Steps between C-alpha positions, in 0.01 A plus 500: 500500500659824388501779752619858453773564753525878483440664834376858514603709794245608756406868459648735753273639770299797381498383138210343314513128442628424145164363387346844552753708307557574132461208259414268787179689574362511145414127471306523828306805378424321174375193688276716720349677198458175309285350777256793534275413203475136607284559807380833361272302268324322790260786599387549138444130425119536462542797266710294259288184516129485585437873463665508158399167346145383565429137580833408660483231767705477818767281340547733203520802732763339723696394193594865439709505819649153460582464130797732532646237736510262205688762301733545796578129508606521136684832523720417799695203355534658154643821644730316740637256244544769234680731742738232622548381140612837357665619821304828504202617708458875455385506133250221565366679809452823303309321224287306750408816691412687181285223358335454840404867487353465151296196607355693795414796279320267260270349765235778484495467118394134494151473351443134586563292810721242324722785374510648849611165644764462228643839593499404869685179413762695308526763773564227758775361277674839476450582868660181626783526247570855625479390863741208463754706304492795742545266796802343331650843420453606862683190621779537243609838637621362833748236599417181687521672838252767389225263385316509833447875510441526126235226477337636813473832319357322195236330712412827672464683166274227362280472808470879539390525138240227554374667819478847343346388171152413625419827682657700217296308244185559706564873516581534128218263402257710700567783255496281187560121490673531162765720656637204699643298207578820312695637796669163551596486133642851505692418818647186343618698197665753732667213685630367167661839426654515848632145458652590161671809643605368839533121504830334416595137474782410738828457319349551155402183316569190705563160344165347416393138529299282269141440624575132552807586707294743710236236572767242586679746728180583688408133533845426642448756777261298709489762772317734262194280554477633856415866429280388208297272727461775759405750229222267384362438848540858621307636202244222544426644843463846343238353267328360808512839674348697211220247449399279793624729777320799348180294472542392864537859616192610309264208567608369840662799671254748340777740396399768251723602209681763709576252780623241248723763342639592841582135571677462165694824556603382847662199333650674195653808664740326743569232239605762246701716739686216671602300192809715445635477858418127492725474196777674696462238772601236246858627533500405869256209509490198268227590244391137477452488877305827482278364225429175685431656840298784348287254306425294811387815681302611195322165484405531866376853434273383216355218709445728799304757298192280521494547878573875518202713612389792285655758731844341477506437129686811390785454754519132402530589132775752583694226682455278194646771278813513715541124478439500123786747449736269690437217255451688170833685501717188552311310228592776253860497623530123458350504150754762389786324679431148376439626146854638482614779269480280190134391537359764735229632267374148433507411871302811597260434211445150639443656843233728354342213308474291816339793678249557220401134504457516875287813485274342238473180705420668833137595434432164331645298788343701781168518316502125443587433865223734611248312285626166635486597867155650450375143453678368809409540869772765556510877494608557139695824523720406799576167333613676182715747696669214683562308177656798322715578803607135518611509136728797569643367826520145362717609208735681739534199728554266205778722362657523846507120520656467154770755582578322827543175305740665257267482198548874441806707573451820704570824308836672507492770766425845360722653762812323372681500165 
């Protein structure tokens, strides 16, 4: 497993951390801006589906928000393999951002629902290609010892963009729903210009690998399966939160929309803000140990939510956001580390693919479990919460056992050369 051995010095007191200065900051700003239109489309979903095309059923309406995931699953590996093949990332990222902007601008122009879905599919392709390439560029600009802080910053930029997108989309959509994709498209074009002017590939053009060699290299790095597995399960729980948990809050806890929004914000705000310092911790604490222990705690948190009274739900969600940051940052660090400098874009693309699959699976799994337990002599919602929590904690314990048996090697310390 190839590892970059360059060690960057720790910034002197009173100076900004390197990831927040000059060229190091631009990829994080681009990632933040890229994520805004993703959740910005959520508040205007009815305006682009049932209110615009008469006769749509529930499945067709939901397909608008999920079909871009299919495009994402296609875009991530193509962008990763192509980038690692030619040894360049910046030109591909610029093109992906620009085309993503054009796809968003075209959404209001679609005069049929199949055309609208086709544009959403293409937009998802370009979005995930942009995301994977920008993540790889961000990781390329630091040495091995700087991966913890840098990937923590990447995670914070992504999660802050996700958290800010929905309220921003609601505010803009309240003026005119069409302004949401139009504004997102214009923003993506601006990001493409900024990327063209400010992004640079590290060391010029690096030696590229054939696609077959990239796949073989990734398959030989068995440890890469660890962050991919956690990415799948972690995003599966997010799918559970935005579907089954929201239904539970509305139907069982009798929360109104404002209370549900407050609960979601209580989770997202500490998660977003603490992802960067959690990445810094990876220089002092084994990121694999952080990911395992954080996932066990996160699984317990999910299971315990079923027994939290209404008055304690917001504080409980805030505690869950803290725990989530402690496991998300190290999973990003490990994906970048195990991918190495030669296959990093492909490794991070695989990480994003695993997460997209998990997010798509979460509502299906939790919804299926809810239907199953509704026919059994148990309280359905608590049973589902416990099952989802057990999946998260069970994966962590299984990985811990495999590492103890020597099946996987622990990562090279980020605090050492």
